[in-house]
N, C-alpha and C positions, 0 to 999 in steps of 0.2 A: 599751187606753185608751179606745176608742170605747164609750160607754155612753149612758144616757138623757140625760146632760147635754151630749153632744157631737154634732156632725154627722159622718156618715160621710165619711172622706177616704181618699185613696190611702195616705198614711202619717201618722204623728203629728207628726213633726218633719222639716223639710228643713234641712240644714246646707250652707251655701255656703262652700267652701274646705277644702283638705286640708293646711293647714300645721299648725303647732304647736297652735293653738287648735282648729281644726276637727277634727283627729284625736282630741283628748281629748274634745271634745263628742260625737262619735259614740260613743266608748267608754263614756263616763259615762251618756249618755242611753239607749243600748241596755241598759245595766245596770239601768235602771228598768223594763225590759220594754216600752219604746216602740219603735214601728216608725220607723226612721230612714233617710232617704235623703240621700246626699251628692252634691254636684256640684263638680267641679274643672276649671278650664280647662286645667291642665297635663296631661301624659300620666301623671303619677304623683304620689305624695305629696311634700310638702316645702315648699310655699308659697314664701316668699321665697328659700329655699335651693334650690328647684328651678330658679328662673330665674337667680339671681345666681351664675354659675359663672366669672366673670372671674378672671384670675390674681390671687392674693393674697386672695381672698374669705375672710374669717375672722371669727368672732364676737368681740365686744368684752366679753362676759361670760365669766368663767372656765368652762371646760367642765363642771367638776363641779357648778356651779350652773345652767348652761344645760341642764337636763335635768329630766325629770319626777320628781316626788316621790310620785306616787299609789300606786306599787307598789314595795314594798321589794325584792322579788326582782329587778325590773328595775334598781333602783339598784345592787344588789350584783353583777349579772352583767355589766353593761356596763363596759368598760375604755376610758377616754379616753386617747389617746396623748400629748396636749400640753396645756399650761395653757390655751391659747386654741385651740379646734378650728377647723380649716379647713372650707370648704364641703363637700368630699368626705366628710369624717368625719361631719359633721352630717347629711348626706343619708343616709349609711349608718345612722346611729342612728335617724332617723325611719322609714326603711324597716324596720329591725329592730322598732321599736315597732308599725308597721302589721302586720307579719307575726305578731308575738307575740300580738297581740290581734285578729287577723283583721279588720282595718279596711278593707282595700281593697275587699272585697265589698260594702260599703255605698255605694260611690261609682260615679258615671259620670264617667270621666275624659275629657279632651279635649272638655269640654262647658262652655260659658259660659252663665250665667244671664242672660237678656235682660230679664226683667221679673218682678215679684212684685206681685200685685194682691189687695187685700182684698175679700172678700165681706162687706159690712156686715151682711147679715141673719144669716149663719151665723158671722161672725167667724173665717172660715178664709181661707187664702191659696192662691192659684193661681200657680204658678211656671211660666214658659215658658223654654225653652232654645234655643240656636242650632241644635240638632239637630231642632227641631220637636216636642219632647216637652212635654207639659203634665202637671203633677203638682200635686195638692192636698194641703194639710197643715193641721193645726190651728195649728202653730207654725212660724215661719220664723226661722232663726238665721243671721246673717251673721258669718262668721269669715274675712273677706276680706283682713285684714292692713292695716297702715298704710303699708307700703312695697311696694305691688304694682302701682301704676299708674305706669309709667315716663313720664318727662317729657323731651322733646327740644326745646330752644329753637328758635324759628322764625328761622333765620339765612338771609338771602337767598342763593340759589344753592346751597343744600345738596344739592339733587337733581342738580346738575351735576357733582359731584365724581366723577372717573373711578376713584378708588381704592376700597379696601375700607372699609366703615363698619360699626361695631357700637355697641350701647349696652350698658353694663355690666350693666344690669338685665334684659337679654334676650340673654345671651351664648350662642352656639351650644354645644350639648351635646357636640359632637364636638371642641370646642376650636378655637383659631385659631392658625395658625403665622405669626408676624410676623417671623420670622428674616430679618435682613438688609434690612428695609424701613425707610423713613423714616416714623416714626409720630408722629401728633399726638394728644394727649389733651386734651379740653376738659372742665374741671371738676376741682376739688380738694376735693371733699367726701370722705366716707368711702371710697366705691368708688374714686375717683381716687387718693387717697393710698395705699390698699392696693395698687392695681394698678401704679402708676408704677415701683416698684423692680423688679418682675418684667418689665414691658414693656421697661424699659431694658436688661435682660440679653439680650433677644431682638433688639431693634431695632438697625439700623445707626446710627440717630440718633433721639432722642426729643425732641419739643417739647411742653412742658406749658403749656397756655393757662389761666391763673389769673385769674378775675374777683375772687374773694374769698379771701384767705388764711384758713386755718383753724388752730385750735390742735390739735396732735396730740402724743401722748405715746407713746414706744416701748413696745411690748407687754411687753417683758421675757419673751418667750415661751420655753418650755423643754419638753423631753420630760418626761413623767411616768414615773418608774420604779415598779416593783412595790411598793416600800416606801411611796412617797408615796400611791399609789392605795389601798393597804390602810388607811393612816391616814385618808384622806379618807372612805372607806366606813365605817370604824368610828365616825367622828365625824359621820355624816350627820344624825342626829337633832338634835343641837345646832346644826349648821350651818344646817339648814332652819328651826329655831326662830328663830335670830337673823335669818335672811333675811326671815322673815315679819313681823318687828317693824321692819325697816329701812325707809329711804326708798326704796331702789332694788332691793330683792329679792335682795340678796347679804349675806353675813354681816359685811361690813366696816363698821366704825363710824367716824364722824368723831372727831377729837380732842375730848376733853371740854371744852376751853376755847376761847374765842374767839381769833382770830388775834393780837390785840395784848394778850391776857391772859397771854402767855408771853414768855419772853426771846427775843431774836433767835436765839440758838443753838438753843433748843428749836423755834422756828418753822422754821428751816432744816432741822433734823433731821426734822421732820414732813413737810415738802415732799419731802425727799430720799427718805424711806421710801415716800411715795405715787408718786414718780417711779419708784422701783424696782418697786413693784407693777404699775405700768403702766396706760395707758389712761384710761378715763372716771373711775376712782376718784380721779384727781388733783383733779377739781373738787369733791370732798367731803372734802378734807383737814381743813378747819376748818368748824364749823357755820355761821359767818357769811359764808362765802366767796361765796355767791350772793345775799346780801341787802345787804351793805355794800360800797360801791365801794372804800373804802380797803383793806379786807381782800382784796378781789378783786385789787387792784393789787399787793399783796404776792405773791400766788400767780402773777400774771402776770409780775412782775419775775424771780422765780426761774425760771419757765419760759423766759423770753427768754434768760436767762443760759445755760441748758442748751442751747438751740437754737443760739445763736451759737457755742457750743463745738463744734457738729457740722458747721456749714457754713463752708467755707473762705473763700468770697468774701463780704465784708461787704455788698456791694451786693445779692447774691442773698438773703442773710439778711434784709436790709431788706424785700424783697418777700414773703418767706415769713412774716414776723411780722405778725399782724393788728393793726390800729389802730382798727378800726371797731366792736368789740364786746368786752365783758368776757369774760374766759376762763371757759368752761363754759356760757355762755348759748346757744351752739350746742354740740351734743353733741361732746365732745372725741373725736377720732379715735384709734384704737389702731393703731399702724403698726409696720412692721419695716423699718428702714433707709431711711425716706422722705427725711429731710433729708440723709443722707449721699449719696443718689443724685445730688443736685445738685452734688456735687464731681466727678462724672464729666465728661470733656471732650466726650462725645457726648450730653449732656443739656442742653437749653436751657429756661429759664423765661421766659415772656412774661407780663407784667402787663397784663391787659386793661383795668384802670382807667386806666392811663396811655396805652395803645395798643390800643383795642378792635378786635374783629373787625368789619370792614366788610362782608365777604361771603365766601362760599366759591365757588371756581371749579373748573374741571376739574382743574387741577394742584395745588390746595391752598387754603390760607387766606390771604386778603388782609387786612392790617391797616389801620388808619385812616391810618397814615403812608405807605401805598402799598406797603409791603413784602409780597412774596409768599413765604410759607413753603411750599415744595414738599413734598408728602407722597404716600406710597403707601397709607397707611391712616390712618383717623381714628376715634378711640374717643370716644364721647360718655359721659362720666361725670357726667351732668347730673341724676341723681337722679330724684325721684318727685313726683307730685302727691299729697303725703303726707296721711295720716289719713282724708281723705274722698274721694280720687280714685276709688278702686275702687267705692265705693257710688254716686258721682255718675254712673258709666257704666251703671248698671242702672236701669231704669224701675220704681221702687218707688212704688206708689200706695196710699194709705191712705183714711181716711174722706173722702167727698165727692170722690174721685178725686184728692186732694192728692198732688202729686209730691214725694217726699222731697228731691230736689235743690233744688226751689223753696223748700221749707220751710227749707232750710239755706242759702239764697242769701246771707244776711248772716253766715254762720258756723254750725257745727254746733250743734244744739239737742237735748240729751239730758237724761235724768234718770239720774244715776249713770254715764253712758256706756253704759247698758244699754237703756233704753226711750225712746220718743218719743211724745208725745201725738198722738193721731190715728192711731196705728199699733199697734193692740192685737195681742198675741201675736207681736210682732216684736221681736227682740233683736239688738243689734249688740255683738259681743264684742271686747275688747281694742283699742278704737279711741278716737275723740275722746270727751272727757269722762271718761276713766279714766286711770290712770297709764301704761298701754300703753308707749309709746316712752321714757318716763322711768324705766322699771324693767325687770327681768328678765322678758321676755315669757312664758317658760315658766311661771313661778309666777303671773304675771298671768292666763294662760289657765286654770290650775287654780282660781284664786280666782273668776273669773267663772263658769266652768262648774259648779263646785260650788254656787255661789249659785243658778244657774239650775236645777240639778237639784232642789235643796231647794224652790225656788219652784214648780216644776211638780208636785212631790209635794203641796205645800200646796194648790194649786188643786184637784187631784182629791180630796184628803181632805175638802175643804169644799164640793165640788160646784160649783166655779166653771168657767165656760166659757172665760173669758179674763181677761187682766190688761193694763192700759193705764196708762202714766204720765199723771199729771194735768198740765195746762198750768201751774198755779202751781208745781208741784214742778220742772218743767223750767226755768221762768224763774229760780227760786231757785238751781238747780244751775248754770245758765249764769253767773249772777252770782257764785256762790261760786268757780267755776273762774277767772273773770275777776279777782276781787278777790285771790285767792291769788297769781295770777301777777303782778298789779300790785305786790304787796308784795315782789317779788324784782327782780333785775336782768335776768331773761329777756326782758322786752319791749324791752330796749335793742338786741337783735340782730335783724337781718333774717334770721330763720331759717325753715326749713320747719316748725318748730313753729307758726309764725304764718301759714304759707302764703305767705311773702314771695318764694319762688322761682318762683311761678306768676303770670304777668301777669294782673291783673284779679281775683285771688282776694282776698276780704276779709281784712284783717289782724286775725285773732282768734287768741289763744293757745289751742290746741285740747286739749292734754292736761290732766289733773288733776295739779297740781304739789305737792299736800300730802304726798305720800309713800305708798309701798305699804302700810306698816303702818297708817297713819292711815286710808287708804281702806278697808282691810279692816275696821276697826272701824266705819266708817260703814255699810258693807254689812250687817254683822252687826246693827247697831242697827235698820236699816230692816226687816230680816226679823223681828227680835224684836218689833217694834211692829206686827205684822200687815201688813207690806209697806206701810208708811207712804209716802205720796206716789204710790201706785198706786191705781187703781180696780180692784177685783176684781168681775168681771161674771158674772152668772148665778146660779142655773141658768137 
């Protein structure tokens, strides 16, 4: 790729991250004949699935959909064992992909990127790692994931605790034996809700500390037999077609009518069917469910009725049922026996809104009313500095030495979620400003990387050295993402979509909420119009 229009560099492309997106980026860009170098802070491939090994870690997108579509033989040869795959199965799948396409050789593992700096004269990037290596590249591609920067709240006295502590997002690979211990779990987001039932089976006693109740829907998980797998594989082409047209990157479609355009009987039947399907799909039962508060209320009432039927103690059910946000405005969790776990005599739920944690001491957690909850182990299921946290931890400097984290101090600024003005030849994949966490990230990865590959081909075919998002395009895209979110119920929730879980982080709705299919049409239109909104620089 180095020719008269480019400056000699160590490689053509640096890819940061070896998760779902990074792996496909390496494969696809190498296929263009580019010299690609990857860096990954973990010891192997997997991204979020490499780190999140807590008990119960499981995908909330059906396994058959949470898989690459770029290679038909890969689709046909891999057999998923369950409807919703567990972390061990997903990591085996990603390892299989890495082996099949010889991707590990492109990476330096156990290596963190510390900085990436633009040379304004040559429009190339210099990347430095924590191992002292310096590598130059024409293009810098960040595939660092939206949920890779763990967050642990600053609770007074946490370092004084004498027992074992772990974060679900950095779970020891050798596993943790909590058998017979008094265990506390702080946090009831997705990781906490998934972990609690299995931790309860190990612990002598489990205390769950809940600040905010979340909506969760049973997964309805089941083994996949040979006949089911064969039918899925035979129907892959149509399944993928529907997924690419959808809002969330799966083939399931919302009911064709609005919530109150059908009879109560039909409405309840639709909710029942989505409850049976399980998980996040419940939030998409009807097309107006996340835009109309009354429609949302109907979905919430049905959900509450179901949950109260699972929890024996009405007072515990009261604590478990959210009252502070519409259903679906935080990602609905996909669980296995979460609510039933609170029927166990050895499980206690503590509502932190009513009785906050005052401090942690050597023996356990002290609540505001003075109660000491004695513990042998403490699990922080407190989530991530989502969407932007991983990029914020890298010193990325563009034109004039501008620091990306400073540029994003009031919220992420991107064009299409791909480019940033002042940072030519730098791309951020499946992150803020794109559907990312609102959709099936595997298809999001393919969508972004395929667009990027076509873009790089276009640059070379026309003799351009670089591509850079224009400031006006960035401002318009930020406004479009904001306006689309404002037309929904999502801003009503203090969710990590807005950074509300991180003290001091600006409250900005970070994903593109218009839908996976709509976003794909926008990307295609930009490319067809000569990469409208970008400056193509050079030769």
